[in-house]
N, C-alpha and C positions, 0 to 999 in steps of 0.2 A: 677412465682417463683417456685423454687424447694422446696418441703415440705416433710419432713420425719414425718410419723405418727408411733408411737410405741404403741402397745397394746399387753397385755399378750395373749389374745385369738382372733382368727378371724376365720371366716367360712373356713372349715367345722367343726371347733372345738368350735363354739360359744355355750354358755349355758344360756345366759340371755340378759337383755335389753342393758347392756353396749356395748356388741359387735355389736348390731344392730345400736346403736348410732354411733359407729365408722364407720360402713359401710356407713351410711347416710352422715356423714361428708366427708368421702373420695370421695363419688360420687359427692357431692356438690362442693367440691374443684376442682375436675376434670372437671366438667361441666363449671366452671368458667375459665378454661384454665390453671390451675396450673399443674405443673409436680409433681405428688405425688408418693412416694414409701412407703412401709410399712415394719416394722420390727416386727416380732411376733414369738411366740413359737410353737413348734410342738412336737409330741410324739417321743420317742426313737424307731427307727426301726433297725438301725445298727450303727456301729461306725461313718459312714459318716453323721449321723444325728446331730453330734456335730458341724459340720461345716455349716455355713449359706448357704442354697441352694436358688438360685434365680429362681423363677417361675413367670410366667405371668398368671394371672387369671382375666378375664373380663377387659383386657387392664390395669391391675395394676401390677406393679413389686412388688413382695413380697419376702423379705428375711426371711426364716423360718428356725429355728434350735432348737435342744433340749438343753435347758439350763441344764448343768450338775447338777444333783440332784438325789434324791431317787426315784422320780416318776414324771410323767407329771401332771401339775397342774389341767388339765381338769378332772383327775381321783381322786382328793383328797378325795372326799366323801367316797370312798371305803377303805380308810386307817385308821388304829387305831390312837389313840391320841399320843402314844409314837413316832410312825413313823412320824406323822405330826409335832411333836415338833422339831425333828432333821431336818426335811425338811425345816421348817421355818428358822432355823439358817443358813442353807446353802443358802436359798433364799435371806436372807438379805445380806449376804456376798458372793455373787456369782461372783467370779473373772472371771469365764469363760464367763459369759454374758458381764462383763465389757470390756474385750478385744475383744470379737466378735463384740459388738456394736460399739466400738471405731474404729475398722478397717473399718466397713461399712461406718460410718459417715465421716471418713477421705477420703475415696474413693469418696463418693457421694457429699460431700460439700453442704449440703442443706442450704437454707437461714434461715429456722426456723425448729425447732423440736417440734411436738405436741405429748405429751404423754397422755396416758389414764391409765387404771389399769395396774400396773406393777408387782403385785404379781404373781410369777411363771416365770417371766423373771429375776427379781432381783431388789433390791432397790439401786444398784450401778449405775443404768442408769442415774439419774440426775447428778451424779459426772462426768460421761463421757461427758455429754453435756456441763457442766460448764468448764471442762478441755480444751475443744475445742473452747470455747468462742462463742458458738452458742446460738441464742435466743431460749428460752425455754418457751412454753406455756403448762401448765398442766391442764387437766380437771378432776375434782373429780367425783367419781361415788358412793363411799360408805365410810365406816369407816375403811378400811383395813390398813391405815397407823397408826392407833391408837390402833387397836386390831387385833391379827392374824386372827381371824375368819372373820373379816369384818362385823360381825353381832352383833347388840345389841338388845336383846329381851326386850320388854316392861315389866317393873316390875323387871328386873334383871340388871338394869343399873349399880348398885354398887356391883354386885356379885363378888366373888373371881376371876372369869375369867377375869374381867376387872380392878380389883384393886390390883392384886398381883404384886410383885416386878418385875417379869419377863415381864409382860405386860407393866408395866411402863418403863422398860428398852428398850423394843421393840419400843415403841412410841418415846422415847428419841433418839434412834439411827436413826430412820427414819426421825425425825425432823432435825437432823444434816445432814444426807445424802441428803435430799431434799433441804435443805437451802431455798432460796427464788427465785424460777423461776421468769422470767420477768412478767408473767401473770398467775394468778390462776383463772380458770373458774369453777363456781359451778352452777349446774342446779337449786339449791334451796337455799333460804336464810338459811334454817335450817342447811344444811350440811356445808355451809361456816362458820356460827356462831359456829358450833361444833368444827371445827378446830381452829378457832380464840380463843376459850376458852382454847385450849391446846397450844396456842402460836406457831402454825405452820405458816410458810410463812410470817414472820414479815415484810419483805421489799418488798414483791410482790405487784403488782397491782392486786386487787381482783374484779372480776366481777360476778354478778349473771346473767346467760344466760340459760334459759330453753332449754331443748333438742329440736332438730329440727325434723320436719316431712317432708319427701320428697314430692315434688309436685305430684309424681305419686301415692302417697298413699292416697291423697284426693279422695273422692268418685267420680268416673267417671260418665258421664251422663247416662250410661246404668245400673249403679248399682241400684238395686231395693231391698229395704227392703221387705222381704217376710212376709206379715201379715198372722198370723195364729191364730187359736182358742187357741192353747196352749201358755202359757207364758214361755219364755225360759231365764233362767239365764245362765251366762257364767263365768267360771274361766279359764283364759288363762295365763300360766306362768310356772315357775319351780314347779315340784311336790315335794316339800320339806316341812317338818313340820313347819319350821319357817315362811313359806309363808302363813300359816293359812288354807291350803286346807282341812286338817282333821277336823279342827275346823268348817269350812264352811259346810262340809258334816253333821256333828253332828247337826248344827243349821237347815240346810235344812230339815233333817228328822223329825224335830219337827213341820213342816207345816202339816196341815191336809192332809192325803193321798187322792189324786184324780188324774185324768188323764189330768188335765188342766195346769200343770206346770212341768217343767223339769230343771235339772241342768246339763249343759254341762261342761266337764272338759277336757281341752286340754293342753298338755305340756309333758315334760319328766323330770325325776329326780329319786333320790334314793328311794322315797316313792311310786313310780308308782304301783308296785305290791301290796303293802299294800292297796292302794286306790282301786284297782280293787277288792280286797278281801272284803273290807268294803262295797263297792257298789254292790256287786254281787247279793244280794237279793232285790235290789231296782231298778225296771225298769225305774224309773223317773230320775236316775242318769246315764248320758251317758258319757262313757270314750272314748275320741277320740285319745289319745296319742299325739305324736308330729305332728303339722301341719306346713308345710313349709310356710315361710313368704309370698310367692307369691300366696298362696291359702287361706290366712286369710279372704279374702272377702266372701268366701263361708260360713264360720262359722258366721261372723258378719251379713250376710244377714238373718240368722235364729234367732238371739237372740234379746231380748228386753233391757237387761241391763248387764253390766259387773261387776263382783265382785272382789275386790282386798282386801282380808281379812288378810293382813299381821300381824304377831305377832311381827315382828322385825321393827326397825326404817327404813323407806324407804327414799331414797333421792328424786327421781322424777321418779316414775315407768313408764317405756316405754309403758306398756300395757294401761295406762290411755290415753296417747297421741294417741296411735293407735285406741283405742276405740272411742275417740272423733272425730278422722279424718273420721270415718265411720258413725258418727252421733249417736253413742251409748252412753248413759249416764253411769256413773259409781257409784257403791257403794264401798266405801273404808274406811279402818281403818284410823282414825284421828291420824296419827302418822308421825313424821318426816316432810318431805316436801309435803306430800299428800294434806294437806289443802290449799296449795298454788295453787293447780290445780282444786280440786273439791270444788265447792261452793254449799252448801246445798240448795236444792230446785230449783237450777238454771240448773246445768249440772250433778247433781247427789246427792248423800247423803253420809255423813260420820258418823262413829260411833266409840266409844271408842274401841281400840284394845282389842280383847279377850272378849268383852261384849256380851254374847250370847243373852240376852234379847233385847238389843238395835238392834242388827242385825236382829233378828227374827221380830221385829216390823216393820223394814224397808221392809223386804221381804213381809210381809203381806200387807203393804201399797201399794207396787208396784202391787201386784196382784189385789187389789181393785181399783186402780187409773191409769189404763192403758192410759187414755186420758191425764193425767198430764205428763206421760212419753213422749207422742207424742210431746208435747210442748218442753220438755227438749231435745229431739233429735235435734231440730233446734239450741238450745243453745249450745249443745255439738259441733256441726259443727262450730259455731261462735268462740267457745273457741279454737278449733284446728287451725283456720286461723291465730292466733297470733304466731304460732310456725313454720311458713314456712321456708324451708331450705335456700331459697335465701337471706332472711334478716339475717339469722344466719351467713351465709358465709360472707356477707358484713361486719358484725360486727367483725368476725374473721380477715378479711383483714385490718380493721382499727386499729388492734392491732400491 
């Protein structure tokens, strides 16, 4: 079957777990023999960037163009609030994207269109798909249809940012534009229930389907966990305040100083330089920067447990799936869909988001009970086996 996948970002412009999920799904579909092509956004380079350019990357046809707006979505963190406000208006009503995508779909005539995050391409895309009478499957990744930032911070659920009339209007417009795709996929019960409470997708078939892990990501036979005297914690993800990395460093520094434990931080984001400054006087905090996906085995071979200290509601963090696939348990904020993945004492530990005391107690427990973590490593691997890409693709095909 010819399948069109539409995602706002794609390598080399990925910045989070959603883009890796899209890559995994595309590879899985292609491995099953499907004819897949992708529509995605790219930065403005010159006037020709406004026209979709077809390129082939790793045997995948990609239509990439710059959706006419004030800036490229990948760089939104660097813009001030006023510029972002007007950017969101243009993004919601992006007629340039409407006609560009419509022209591509009329030419390609796919049997089904699978959409993922659309912010930065424009929320007219579902209207295009509906106008051409194509089957539409949409996968949810966050709260971006209900709030412009896509983020809801624990304790600020009813703040002005989420309750003002403009945000309510934004959600109402997106609800109308999206309508009811044939199928809505949510990786977590939490995110699906979030949108159901807001009356999104009333007539759609709704399915909870956790994100897939590619077969090549499962530990290969020669993967060897490096046992060390030191205990190594890992933070892997976006270096942003809402991800809790600054909070994590603050808690980690409360552990008694010695040379037997370290915190490794890997990723990129707007807070990276600040993180480096905060950690400069602490040799136990190791800053790695961005690590390519194909080199993650090197960092996972060194660590004992992964920490996901998010202060915002998370859907289904990709880093937890990745950690489990390498047999590494996870410590995670008990927020959003996280508790659907991490089971206390089995494959990891959870704590109340932002609770320093609770997280500190877990860190101390890990340092004193390394033998317990060895048992949890096996449980983490068993947990990962439920999320294989082949079963995921078969379920997609059945839709």
